[in-house]
C-alpha positions in Angstrom: 52.1 175.6 79.5 55.3 174.2 78.1 57.1 177.0 79.9 55.5 176.0 83.2 56.6 172.3 82.6 60.1 173.5 81.9 60.3 175.5 85.2 59.1 172.7 87.3 61.6 170.3 85.5 64.5 172.7 86.3 63.4 173.0 89.7 63.2 169.3 90.3 66.7 168.8 88.6 68.2 171.7 90.8 66.6 170.1 94.0 67.8 166.6 93.0 71.4 167.9 92.2 71.5 169.6 95.5 70.4 166.6 97.4 73.1 164.6 95.4 75.8 167.2 96.6 74.7 167.2 100.0 74.9 163.3 100.3 78.3 163.5 98.6 79.6 166.1 101.0 78.5 164.0 103.9 80.1 160.9 102.3 83.4 162.8 101.6 83.6 164.3 105.2 82.9 160.8 106.8 85.8 159.3 104.5 88.0 162.1 105.5 87.4 161.6 109.3 87.8 157.8 109.0 91.0 158.1 107.2 92.4 160.4 109.6 91.3 158.4 112.6 92.9 155.4 110.8 96.3 157.2 110.2 96.4 158.4 114.0 95.6 154.9 115.2 98.2 153.4 113.0 101.0 155.9 114.1 100.3 155.5 117.7 100.1 151.7 117.3 103.4 151.7 115.6 105.0 154.0 118.3 103.7 151.7 121.0 104.9 148.6 119.0 108.6 150.0 118.5 109.0 151.9 121.9 
């Protein structure tokens, strides 16, 4: 019985960590896109301001 409980506990922890990794991946990709967009906007804005 304890073996079955251990299996279910491990499955739950694996699923939980997979979900955390999935959310973390989405957050990192979103931050990367936002930072790249801000850099491009800043470069174009400065270029337009100077020239």
